[in-house]
C-alpha positions as CSV (number, residue, x, y, z in Angstrom):
1,X,-112.5,-72.7,58.1
2,X,-109.5,-70.7,59.2
3,X,-109.6,-68.3,62.1
4,X,-109.8,-64.7,61.0
5,X,-106.5,-62.9,60.9
6,X,-106.5,-59.9,63.3
7,X,-105.8,-56.5,61.8
8,X,-102.3,-55.3,61.9
9,X,-101.3,-51.9,63.3
10,X,-98.9,-49.6,61.6
11,X,-96.5,-47.1,63.0
12,X,-96.6,-45.1,59.7
13,X,-98.3,-41.6,59.8
14,X,-98.0,-38.4,58.0
15,X,-95.3,-37.4,60.5
16,X,-93.3,-40.5,59.3
17,X,-93.0,-39.0,55.8
18,X,-92.3,-35.5,57.1
19,X,-89.4,-36.9,59.1
20,X,-88.2,-38.8,56.1
21,X,-88.4,-35.7,53.9
22,X,-86.2,-33.8,56.4
23,X,-83.8,-36.7,56.5
24,X,-83.5,-36.5,52.7
25,X,-82.6,-32.8,52.9
26,X,-80.0,-33.5,55.5
27,X,-78.5,-36.3,53.5
28,X,-78.5,-34.3,50.4
29,X,-76.5,-31.5,52.0
30,X,-74.1,-33.7,54.0
31,X,-73.2,-35.9,51.0
32,X,-72.5,-32.8,48.9
33,X,-69.1,-32.4,50.7
34,X,-67.2,-35.3,49.1
35,X,-68.3,-34.2,45.6
36,X,-66.2,-31.1,45.8
37,X,-63.0,-33.3,45.7
38,X,-64.4,-35.4,42.9
39,X,-65.2,-32.3,40.7
40,X,-61.8,-30.8,41.5
41,X,-59.9,-34.1,41.1
42,X,-57.6,-32.9,38.3
43,X,-56.8,-29.5,39.9
44,X,-56.0,-31.2,43.3
45,X,-53.9,-33.8,41.5
46,X,-52.0,-31.1,39.7
47,X,-50.6,-29.9,43.0
48,X,-49.0,-33.3,43.7
49,X,-47.5,-33.9,40.3
50,X,-50.6,-35.0,38.5
51,X,-51.1,-38.1,40.7
52,X,-54.9,-38.7,40.6
53,X,-54.7,-41.4,43.2
54,X,-54.0,-38.7,45.9
55,X,-57.4,-37.0,45.7
56,X,-59.1,-40.3,44.8
57,X,-57.7,-41.7,48.1
58,X,-59.1,-38.7,50.0
59,X,-62.6,-39.5,48.8
60,X,-62.0,-43.2,49.4
61,X,-60.9,-42.4,53.0
62,X,-64.1,-40.4,53.5
63,X,-66.2,-43.4,52.5
64,X,-64.1,-45.7,54.6
65,X,-64.2,-43.4,57.6
66,X,-67.9,-43.0,57.3
67,X,-68.4,-46.7,57.4
68,X,-66.3,-47.2,60.5
69,X,-67.9,-44.1,62.1
70,X,-71.4,-45.5,61.3
71,X,-70.7,-48.6,63.5
72,X,-69.4,-46.4,66.4
73,X,-71.9,-43.7,66.1
74,X,-74.8,-46.1,65.5
75,X,-74.4,-47.2,69.1
76,X,-74.1,-43.6,70.3
77,X,-77.3,-42.6,68.4
78,X,-79.1,-45.7,69.8
79,X,-78.2,-44.5,73.3
80,X,-78.5,-40.7,73.1
81,X,-80.8,-40.1,70.1
82,X,-80.6,-38.9,66.6
83,X,-80.5,-35.1,67.2
84,X,-77.1,-34.9,68.9
85,X,-75.6,-37.4,66.4
86,X,-76.6,-35.3,63.5
87,X,-75.6,-32.0,65.1
88,X,-72.2,-33.4,66.0
89,X,-71.8,-34.9,62.5
90,X,-72.6,-31.7,60.7
91,X,-70.0,-29.7,62.7
92,X,-67.4,-32.4,62.0
93,X,-68.1,-32.4,58.2
94,X,-67.6,-28.6,58.2
95,X,-64.4,-28.9,60.1
96,X,-63.2,-31.6,57.7
97,X,-63.8,-29.3,54.7
98,X,-61.8,-26.6,56.4
99,X,-58.9,-28.8,57.2
100,X,-59.0,-30.3,53.7
101,X,-58.8,-26.9,52.1
102,X,-55.2,-26.5,53.5
103,X,-54.2,-28.8,50.6
104,X,-52.9,-32.2,49.6
105,X,-51.8,-34.7,50.6
106,X,-51.8,-34.8,54.4
107,X,-54.5,-32.2,55.4
108,X,-56.7,-33.4,52.6
109,X,-56.5,-37.0,53.8
110,X,-57.0,-36.2,57.5
111,X,-59.8,-33.8,56.8
112,X,-61.6,-36.4,54.6
113,X,-60.9,-39.6,56.7
114,X,-61.2,-38.4,60.3
115,X,-63.4,-35.4,60.3
116,X,-65.6,-35.6,57.2
117,X,-65.8,-39.4,57.2
118,X,-65.4,-41.0,60.6
119,X,-66.8,-38.3,62.8
120,X,-69.0,-36.5,60.3
121,X,-70.9,-38.6,57.7
122,X,-70.4,-41.6,60.0
123,X,-72.5,-39.9,62.7
124,X,-75.3,-39.2,60.2
125,X,-75.6,-41.8,57.4
126,X,-75.9,-45.3,59.0
127,X,-77.7,-44.0,62.1
128,X,-80.2,-42.3,59.8
129,X,-81.1,-45.6,58.1
130,X,-81.9,-47.2,61.5
131,X,-83.8,-44.1,62.7
132,X,-86.0,-43.8,59.6
133,X,-86.7,-47.6,59.5
134,X,-88.2,-47.2,63.0
135,X,-90.8,-44.8,61.6
136,X,-92.1,-47.3,58.9
137,X,-93.2,-50.9,58.7
138,X,-95.3,-51.2,55.5
139,X,-93.4,-49.0,53.1
140,X,-90.0,-49.3,54.7
141,X,-88.3,-50.0,51.4
142,X,-89.8,-46.8,49.9
143,X,-88.7,-44.7,52.9
144,X,-85.2,-46.1,52.9
145,X,-84.9,-45.6,49.2
146,X,-86.0,-42.0,49.6
147,X,-83.5,-41.0,52.3
148,X,-80.7,-42.9,50.7
149,X,-81.3,-40.9,47.6
150,X,-79.9,-37.9,49.3
151,X,-76.4,-38.8,48.2
152,X,-77.5,-39.0,44.6
153,X,-79.6,-35.9,44.8
154,X,-76.4,-34.3,46.1
155,X,-74.5,-35.6,43.2
156,X,-77.1,-34.3,40.7
157,X,-77.4,-30.9,42.4
158,X,-74.0,-29.9,43.6
159,X,-71.3,-30.8,40.9
160,X,-72.4,-28.1,38.4
161,X,-72.6,-25.6,41.3
162,X,-69.2,-26.6,42.6
163,X,-67.7,-26.3,39.0
164,X,-69.0,-22.7,38.7
165,X,-67.7,-21.8,42.2
166,X,-64.3,-23.4,41.5
167,X,-64.0,-21.5,38.2
168,X,-64.6,-18.2,40.1
169,X,-63.0,-18.8,43.5
170,X,-61.0,-22.0,43.4
171,X,-61.6,-25.3,45.2
172,X,-60.3,-24.2,48.6
173,X,-62.7,-21.3,49.0
174,X,-65.5,-23.6,47.7
175,X,-64.8,-26.1,50.5
176,X,-64.8,-23.4,53.1
177,X,-68.0,-21.8,51.9
178,X,-69.9,-25.1,51.6
179,X,-68.8,-26.2,55.1
180,X,-70.3,-23.0,56.6
181,X,-73.5,-23.5,54.6
182,X,-73.8,-27.1,55.7
183,X,-73.6,-26.3,59.4
184,X,-76.0,-23.4,59.1
185,X,-78.7,-25.5,57.5
186,X,-78.3,-29.0,59.0
187,X,-78.1,-28.1,62.6
188,X,-81.4,-26.2,62.8
189,X,-83.2,-28.9,60.7
190,X,-82.1,-31.7,63.0
191,X,-83.0,-29.8,66.2
192,X,-86.4,-29.0,64.9
193,X,-87.6,-32.1,63.2
194,X,-85.7,-35.3,64.4
195,X,-87.9,-36.4,67.2
196,X,-87.9,-39.8,68.9
197,X,-89.5,-42.5,66.7
198,X,-92.6,-44.4,67.8
199,X,-92.0,-47.5,69.9
200,X,-94.1,-50.5,69.1
201,X,-93.3,-54.1,70.2
202,X,-93.7,-56.5,67.2
203,X,-96.4,-59.1,67.9
204,X,-97.7,-57.3,71.0
205,X,-101.5,-57.0,71.4
206,X,-102.9,-53.5,70.9
207,X,-106.4,-52.2,71.2
208,X,-109.4,-54.1,69.8
209,X,-107.4,-57.2,68.9
210,X,-105.0,-55.4,66.7
211,X,-101.4,-56.6,66.9
212,X,-98.2,-55.0,65.7
213,X,-96.6,-56.7,62.7
214,X,-93.6,-59.1,63.1
215,X,-90.3,-57.5,62.3
216,X,-88.8,-60.3,60.3
217,X,-90.2,-60.7,56.8
218,X,-88.1,-63.5,55.3
219,X,-85.9,-66.4,56.4
220,X,-83.0,-68.2,54.8
221,X,-82.1,-71.8,55.2
222,X,-78.6,-71.0,56.5
223,X,-77.3,-69.9,60.0
224,X,-77.9,-66.2,60.7
225,X,-74.2,-65.4,61.0
226,X,-73.4,-67.0,57.7
227,X,-76.1,-65.0,56.0
228,X,-74.9,-61.8,57.6
229,X,-71.3,-62.4,56.6
230,X,-72.4,-63.1,53.0
231,X,-74.3,-59.9,52.9
232,X,-71.3,-58.0,54.3
233,X,-69.1,-59.5,51.6
234,X,-71.7,-58.7,49.0
235,X,-71.8,-55.1,50.2
236,X,-68.1,-54.7,49.5
237,X,-68.3,-56.4,46.1
238,X,-71.3,-54.4,44.8
239,X,-69.8,-51.0,45.7
240,X,-66.3,-51.4,44.2
241,X,-67.7,-51.2,40.7
242,X,-70.4,-48.7,41.8
243,X,-67.7,-46.2,42.9
244,X,-65.6,-46.2,39.8
245,X,-67.7,-44.2,37.4
246,X,-69.1,-41.9,40.1
247,X,-65.7,-40.7,41.4
248,X,-63.9,-40.6,38.1
249,X,-66.5,-39.6,35.6
250,X,-65.5,-35.9,35.3
251,X,-61.8,-36.9,34.9
252,X,-62.8,-39.7,32.4
253,X,-64.7,-37.1,30.3
254,X,-61.6,-34.9,30.4
255,X,-59.5,-37.7,29.0
256,X,-61.9,-37.9,26.1
257,X,-61.6,-34.2,25.3
258,X,-64.9,-33.2,27.0
259,X,-64.8,-30.1,29.1
260,X,-65.1,-30.2,32.9
261,X,-68.4,-28.4,32.8
262,X,-69.9,-31.0,30.5
263,X,-68.3,-33.8,32.6
264,X,-70.0,-32.4,35.7
265,X,-73.3,-32.3,33.8
266,X,-72.8,-36.0,32.8
267,X,-72.2,-36.8,36.5
268,X,-75.4,-34.9,37.3
269,X,-77.3,-37.0,34.8
270,X,-76.0,-40.2,36.3
271,X,-76.9,-39.2,39.8
272,X,-80.1,-37.5,38.9
273,X,-81.3,-40.7,37.2
274,X,-80.2,-42.6,40.3
275,X,-82.3,-40.4,42.5
276,X,-85.4,-40.8,40.4
277,X,-85.1,-44.5,39.8
278,X,-84.3,-45.2,43.4
279,X,-87.9,-44.2,44.3
280,X,-89.1,-46.8,41.8
281,X,-86.7,-49.4,43.2
282,X,-88.1,-48.6,46.6
283,X,-91.6,-49.6,45.6
284,X,-90.3,-52.7,44.0
285,X,-88.4,-53.7,47.1
286,X,-91.5,-53.3,49.2
287,X,-92.9,-56.1,47.1
288,X,-89.9,-58.3,46.4
289,X,-87.8,-57.7,49.5
290,X,-84.2,-56.5,49.8
291,X,-82.3,-59.5,48.5
292,X,-84.2,-59.9,45.2
293,X,-84.0,-56.2,44.6
294,X,-80.2,-56.4,45.1
295,X,-79.9,-59.2,42.6
296,X,-81.8,-57.4,39.8
297,X,-79.9,-54.1,40.4
298,X,-76.6,-55.9,40.4
299,X,-77.2,-57.3,37.0
300,X,-78.2,-53.9,35.6
301,X,-75.1,-52.3,37.1
302,X,-72.8,-54.8,35.5
303,X,-74.3,-54.3,32.0
304,X,-74.1,-50.5,32.3
305,X,-70.5,-50.5,33.7
306,X,-69.4,-52.7,30.8
307,X,-70.9,-50.1,28.4
308,X,-68.4,-47.5,29.6
309,X,-65.6,-49.6,28.0
310,X,-67.1,-49.0,24.6
311,X,-68.3,-45.4,25.0
312,X,-66.2,-42.5,23.5
313,X,-68.7,-39.8,22.5
314,X,-70.4,-37.1,24.5
315,X,-73.9,-38.3,23.6
316,X,-72.9,-41.9,24.4
317,X,-71.6,-40.9,27.8
318,X,-74.9,-39.1,28.7
319,X,-76.8,-42.3,27.7
320,X,-74.6,-44.7,29.5
321,X,-74.4,-42.5,32.6
322,X,-78.2,-42.5,32.8
323,X,-78.3,-46.3,32.4
324,X,-75.7,-46.7,35.1
325,X,-77.7,-44.5,37.5
326,X,-80.8,-46.6,36.7
327,X,-78.9,-49.8,37.4
328,X,-77.0,-49.3,40.6
329,X,-79.4,-47.1,42.5
330,X,-81.3,-49.8,44.3
331,X,-78.3,-51.5,45.9
332,X,-77.5,-49.6,49.2
333,X,-81.1,-49.1,50.5
334,X,-81.9,-52.7,49.5
335,X,-79.0,-53.9,51.7
336,X,-80.4,-51.9,54.6
337,X,-83.9,-53.3,53.9
338,X,-82.5,-56.8,53.5
339,X,-81.1,-56.6,57.1
340,X,-84.5,-55.5,58.4
341,X,-86.2,-58.3,56.4
342,X,-84.0,-61.0,57.9
343,X,-82.9,-60.0,61.4
344,X,-84.8,-58.7,64.5
345,X,-85.4,-55.0,64.9
346,X,-83.5,-55.0,68.2
347,X,-80.3,-55.9,66.3
348,X,-80.7,-53.2,63.6
349,X,-78.6,-50.6,65.4
350,X,-75.4,-52.6,64.8
351,X,-76.3,-54.9,61.9
352,X,-77.3,-52.0,59.5
353,X,-74.2,-49.9,60.2
354,X,-72.0,-52.9,59.8
355,X,-73.5,-53.7,56.4
356,X,-73.3,-50.1,55.4
357,X,-69.6,-50.0,56.6
358,X,-69.0,-52.8,54.1
359,X,-70.6,-50.8,51.3
360,X,-68.6,-47.8,52.3
361,X,-65.4,-49.9,52.3
362,X,-66.4,-51.0,48.8
363,X,-66.9,-47.5,47.7
364,X,-63.6,-46.5,49.1
365,X,-61.7,-49.4,47.5
366,X,-63.4,-48.9,44.2
367,X,-62.6,-45.2,44.0
368,X,-59.0,-45.7,45.0
369,X,-58.6,-48.7,42.8
370,X,-59.8,-46.8,39.7
371,X,-57.3,-44.0,40.4
372,X,-54.5,-46.5,41.0
373,X,-55.1,-48.5,37.8
374,X,-55.3,-45.2,35.9
375,X,-51.9,-44.1,37.2
376,X,-50.6,-47.6,36.3
377,X,-52.0,-47.9,32.8
378,X,-52.9,-44.3,31.8
379,X,-56.5,-45.3,31.0
380,X,-59.7,-46.1,32.9
381,X,-60.4,-49.2,30.7
382,X,-58.6,-51.7,33.0
383,X,-60.4,-50.3,36.0
384,X,-63.8,-50.7,34.4
385,X,-63.0,-54.2,33.2
386,X,-62.0,-55.2,36.8
387,X,-65.2,-53.6,38.1
388,X,-67.3,-55.7,35.7
389,X,-65.6,-58.9,36.9
390,X,-66.1,-58.0,40.6
391,X,-69.8,-57.2,39.8
392,X,-70.3,-60.7,38.3
393,X,-68.9,-62.3,41.5
394,X,-71.4,-60.1,43.5
395,X,-74.3,-61.3,41.4
396,X,-73.4,-65.0,42.0
397,X,-73.1,-64.5,45.8
398,X,-76.5,-62.8,46.2
399,X,-78.0,-65.3,43.8
400,X,-77.1,-68.0,46.3
401,X,-78.9,-66.2,49.1
402,X,-82.0,-65.5,47.0
403,X,-82.2,-69.2,46.0
404,X,-82.3,-70.2,49.7
405,X,-84.7,-67.5,50.8
406,X,-88.4,-68.1,51.7
407,X,-91.2,-65.9,53.1
408,X,-91.6,-66.0,56.8
409,X,-94.8,-67.8,58.0
410,X,-97.6,-65.4,58.8
411,X,-96.4,-62.7,56.3
412,X,-98.3,-62.1,53.0
């Protein structure tokens, strides 16, 4: 006879999901800002002799800056709380849009890299993953999938709006107006709803024999630092191909004779599909864990990216864009979940931002690389082919970790 297993407490409440919903809204608004440059890529490039790598580099610098800022601001949010981090970040994103509106290349790069990325999104994105993960223990994967969907909800919602605004007022006024809207909405939301998360010590005895759940779900038969470095490398490799269609899809459609309005709609389909499917991936990750979810999603992303090489029609682009959104959408929240699955909660404030920095670096490199290869060859086909090859390398790397992974004793 086995001794009865004591019941396990949970930190999850209705308030947990309310906070997650507010976090989703904040992420949706904040991540709308880089899409202005993606939609206006050809117009901005026209001001610098048609060189698309200039605005593509601006978006890349925003991603890279947000990754570095996540590490720095993750420590600040851990010390001072989430509210001041989000307020500061929102003001910096607004300032970055105002500076970027001065024009390319210098102000555009500085506005995106320093203000929008490093000080702005960096203060909100990675710290928000850590913050929300503290509100959940049983459905953490679903919660992380929900808040991380804010970037894709932004991509589904804002590009058509930006396209209309740019047609009427130009990309500069669109940036200024959106910066003001962002500050006016995000600051009150954060001050009102982002309260301190519940504090429960894993494994500690609570009332009536109830104990808090352990905070490590899986283990891998490799040294912790080796596993962490492999995950960081994987974060770079998965996001290089992920960024290519997202940042260049409107321009890619234009090269095929498809209007910018339709191209923005194709991008919305891609990101709208990503938003919906990410919720499904979240439920899957609660069952399989972060690493297995990454592996499956990586395979799906590679297949969909390869399909862009053979797609030339408008209907085909809508279909492939939806398939790509379905494929890649699990990756980033699954990386955050993977860190929480494998490492103690007390290390999350620096491990999660570090992994997310690697994903941001991959996004930055992928977006810039696609623009560079386009300028070099006059076509996006070489960029997509390189992306597929990198994606295959990512699948192999994560496959090694999954092969060596086992469930932690005491978890079911």
